[in-house]
C-alpha positions as CSV (number, residue, x, y, z in Angstrom):
1,M,97.8,98.9,131.2
2,R,101.3,97.5,130.7
3,E,102.7,99.9,133.3
4,R,100.1,98.7,135.8
5,Y,100.0,95.0,135.2
6,G,103.1,94.1,133.2
7,N,103.2,92.1,130.0
8,V,100.3,89.8,130.9
9,A,97.0,91.1,132.4
10,R,93.9,89.4,133.6
11,V,90.8,90.8,131.7
12,E,87.2,90.2,131.0
13,L,86.5,89.3,127.4
14,E,82.9,90.1,128.0
15,P,80.9,90.2,131.3
16,G,81.6,87.0,133.2
17,V,84.1,85.6,130.7
18,P,87.7,85.9,131.9
19,G,90.8,85.9,129.8
20,W,94.4,86.9,129.6
21,L,95.7,89.9,127.6
22,V,99.3,89.3,126.5
23,M,101.1,92.5,125.6
24,G,104.8,91.4,125.8
25,Y,106.6,90.4,122.6
26,R,108.6,87.6,124.1
27,E,105.5,86.3,125.9
28,L,103.6,86.3,122.6
29,L,106.4,84.4,120.9
30,T,106.2,81.7,123.7
31,I,102.5,81.3,123.3
32,T,102.4,81.2,119.5
33,R,105.3,78.8,119.3
34,Q,104.0,76.2,121.8
35,E,100.7,74.8,120.3
36,Q,101.0,71.8,122.6
37,V,100.4,74.1,125.6
38,F,98.5,77.0,124.1
39,S,96.0,75.3,121.8
40,R,94.1,76.9,118.9
41,D,91.4,74.3,119.1
42,A,88.4,75.9,120.8
43,R,87.3,72.5,122.2
44,D,90.1,73.1,124.7
45,W,88.6,76.3,125.9
46,R,87.1,75.4,129.3
47,D,84.7,78.3,129.6
48,L,83.2,77.5,126.2
49,T,82.8,73.8,126.9
50,K,81.2,74.5,130.3
51,E,78.9,77.1,128.7
52,V,80.3,80.1,130.6
53,V,80.4,81.6,127.1
54,S,76.8,82.2,125.9
55,P,75.8,80.7,122.5
56,R,75.0,84.2,121.5
57,S,78.3,85.7,122.6
58,G,79.9,88.2,120.3
59,L,83.2,86.4,120.9
60,L,82.2,83.3,118.9
61,P,82.6,84.6,115.3
62,M,86.3,84.8,116.0
63,M,86.8,82.3,118.9
64,A,84.4,79.4,118.3
65,R,85.8,76.2,116.8
66,R,86.0,76.1,113.1
67,P,86.9,72.8,111.3
68,D,89.6,74.4,109.3
69,V,93.3,75.2,109.4
70,T,93.0,78.1,111.9
71,G,91.3,75.8,114.5
72,A,93.5,72.8,114.3
73,D,96.8,71.8,115.9
74,G,99.5,69.3,115.4
75,P,99.3,66.8,112.5
76,E,95.8,67.9,111.5
77,H,96.9,71.5,111.2
78,R,100.0,70.5,109.2
79,R,97.8,68.5,106.8
80,L,95.4,71.4,106.2
81,R,98.2,73.9,106.0
82,K,100.3,72.2,103.3
83,P,98.0,73.1,100.4
84,L,98.0,76.7,101.5
85,D,101.8,76.8,101.6
86,D,102.1,75.1,98.2
87,G,99.6,77.4,96.6
88,V,101.2,80.6,97.9
89,A,104.7,79.3,96.8
90,R,103.4,79.0,93.2
91,I,102.3,82.6,93.0
92,D,104.1,84.6,90.3
93,Q,105.1,87.8,92.1
94,R,105.4,89.9,89.0
95,R,102.1,88.8,87.6
96,A,100.6,89.2,91.0
97,Q,101.8,92.8,91.2
98,L,100.2,93.6,87.8
99,Q,96.9,92.1,88.9
100,V,96.8,94.0,92.1
101,E,97.8,97.2,90.4
102,A,95.0,96.8,87.8
103,L,92.5,96.2,90.6
104,C,93.6,99.3,92.5
105,T,93.5,101.4,89.4
106,E,90.0,100.3,88.6
107,L,88.8,101.1,92.1
108,I,90.4,104.5,92.2
109,E,88.9,105.3,88.8
110,G,85.5,104.5,90.2
111,F,85.7,107.4,92.7
112,S,88.4,109.7,91.3
113,R,85.9,112.0,89.5
114,R,84.3,112.9,92.8
115,G,87.4,114.4,94.3
116,R,86.7,112.6,97.6
117,A,86.5,109.1,98.9
118,D,86.4,106.9,102.0
119,L,89.5,104.8,101.6
120,V,88.3,102.2,104.2
121,D,85.0,101.3,102.6
122,E,85.9,102.0,99.0
123,Y,89.5,100.8,98.9
124,A,91.2,99.2,101.8
125,T,88.4,96.8,102.6
126,V,88.0,95.7,99.0
127,V,91.6,95.3,97.8
128,P,92.8,92.4,100.0
129,S,89.8,90.2,99.4
130,F,89.6,90.7,95.6
131,S,93.4,90.5,95.2
132,L,93.6,87.2,97.1
133,A,90.7,85.8,95.1
134,S,92.5,86.8,91.9
135,L,95.9,85.4,93.0
136,L,94.2,82.1,93.9
137,G,92.4,81.8,90.6
138,L,89.0,82.6,92.0
139,G,86.3,84.7,90.2
140,G,84.5,87.8,91.1
141,E,81.8,86.1,93.1
142,E,84.3,84.2,95.2
143,G,86.0,87.5,95.8
144,R,82.8,89.0,97.1
145,E,82.4,86.0,99.4
146,L,85.8,86.6,100.8
147,L,84.9,90.2,101.3
148,R,81.8,89.2,103.3
149,A,83.5,86.4,105.2
150,P,84.2,87.1,108.9
151,T,88.0,86.8,108.5
152,A,91.1,88.7,109.6
153,L,92.1,89.6,106.0
154,S,92.3,93.3,106.8
155,A,95.3,92.5,109.1
156,D,97.3,91.8,106.1
157,S,97.0,95.4,105.0
158,T,98.1,97.2,108.2
159,D,101.9,97.1,108.0
160,A,103.1,99.2,105.1
161,A,105.8,100.9,107.2
162,H,107.5,97.8,108.5
163,D,110.1,95.9,106.4
164,G,110.8,93.0,108.8
165,D,108.3,90.2,109.0
166,R,110.3,87.5,110.9
167,P,109.7,87.3,114.6
168,D,112.7,88.8,116.3
169,D,113.8,87.4,119.7
170,T,115.6,90.7,120.5
171,A,112.3,92.7,120.3
172,G,111.7,95.0,123.2
173,E,115.1,96.6,122.9
174,P,115.2,100.3,122.2
175,G,114.8,101.0,118.4
176,N,113.6,97.5,117.6
177,R,110.6,97.6,115.2
178,A,109.8,93.9,115.1
179,H,106.2,93.0,115.1
180,L,103.8,90.0,115.1
181,V,101.2,91.2,112.7
182,F,101.6,87.9,110.9
183,S,101.8,85.9,114.1
184,A,104.5,83.3,114.7
185,G,105.0,79.6,115.2
186,P,103.0,76.9,113.5
187,H,100.1,79.2,112.8
188,V,102.2,82.0,111.2
189,C,100.4,83.6,108.3
190,P,101.2,81.5,105.1
191,A,100.7,84.6,102.9
192,Q,103.2,87.1,104.2
193,I,104.8,87.8,100.8
194,P,101.6,88.3,98.9
195,A,100.1,90.3,101.8
196,R,103.0,92.7,101.7
197,L,102.9,92.9,97.9
198,I,99.1,93.7,98.0
199,N,99.6,96.3,100.7
200,R,102.6,97.9,99.1
201,T,101.0,98.0,95.7
202,A,97.7,99.4,97.0
203,V,99.5,102.2,98.9
204,T,101.8,103.2,96.1
205,T,99.1,103.1,93.4
206,A,96.9,105.4,95.5
207,F,99.6,107.9,96.0
208,H,100.6,107.8,92.3
209,L,97.1,108.2,90.9
210,L,96.0,110.7,93.6
211,P,99.3,112.7,94.3
212,D,97.6,115.5,96.1
213,M,95.4,113.3,98.3
214,R,94.9,114.6,101.9
215,L,92.8,113.8,104.9
216,A,89.4,115.5,104.7
217,V,89.1,115.8,108.5
218,P,91.7,116.6,111.2
219,A,93.7,113.6,112.2
220,D,92.7,113.9,115.9
221,Q,89.1,113.6,114.9
222,M,89.5,110.2,113.3
223,A,87.2,107.6,114.9
224,W,88.6,104.1,115.5
225,R,86.7,100.9,115.3
226,R,86.1,99.2,118.7
227,S,87.6,95.8,118.3
228,P,89.9,93.5,120.2
229,W,91.3,92.0,117.0
230,T,92.4,95.0,114.9
231,R,93.0,98.7,115.1
232,I,91.6,100.4,112.1
233,P,89.7,103.7,111.5
234,V,85.9,103.5,111.1
235,S,86.4,105.6,107.9
236,L,89.3,107.3,106.2
237,P,87.8,110.3,104.4
238,V,90.2,111.9,101.9
239,E,90.1,114.7,99.3
240,F,92.0,115.2,96.1
241,S,91.8,116.9,92.8
242,A,89.0,115.4,90.7
243,A,90.0,113.4,87.7
244,G,90.9,115.6,84.8
245,T,92.0,118.5,86.9
246,R,95.1,117.2,88.7
247,P,98.6,117.2,87.2
248,R,100.0,113.8,86.0
249,R,103.2,112.4,87.5
250,G,105.9,110.7,85.5
251,P,107.6,107.4,86.4
252,S,110.3,109.0,88.5
253,S,107.7,110.7,90.7
254,H,105.9,107.4,91.1
255,R,109.0,105.7,92.5
256,T,109.8,108.6,94.8
257,V,106.3,108.6,96.3
258,A,106.3,104.8,96.6
259,D,109.6,104.7,98.4
260,R,108.6,107.5,100.8
261,T,105.3,105.8,101.6
262,V,106.7,102.3,102.3
263,R,109.7,103.4,104.3
264,T,108.3,106.3,106.4
């Protein structure tokens, strides 16, 4: 599509609802950094206010106005954002890692005796929500509410292989691995550090406790969820030696697997 239309393409979000698909890194930086021009407040979306978008549209769970930090701009956004920034800044990173590691270990123990698992439904979907709930001092029920909420939390767990989280104005040059998984500008994700910590810990813990883990289906047969918001597999079936039958790894092996996983 980029070869045909360039970095910005006219698309239909759904039948009769036009939109723009922005694929260029520099163009995305321009949009995310200029909230006075490119508003996040859905009340500024003309097709929504003129009822071009149906009240039953599948776009609304993600794109309708919400009276919260994600749907505000300017001073109101900064007011709502400050408690989030303050709360994240107070997270103890070492304590957070231990909490996430304990959660990951508990989840893995729940399916390790079977010798197989779906790492999407049984692991990757659960870890971010319950980890964030724990880090924010919420209980198990609040964690389940986060898990059910129609949010983009799963995006925080998609970037184990990238070390750079700051938007890079030189992106697009050969060899540049900069990304915008955390967005940029005033609405940049406030939880980049804990998100990376949760992601890194979940991946390394899984490889440490399931050292012979492998895909249960050929990689080219993986089905991907149809979504304009995220690219994740419908399921991630894996196989491994059942608990009690696999060799145990020592601390040095744990570090080697973790380093290889994060940096590959």
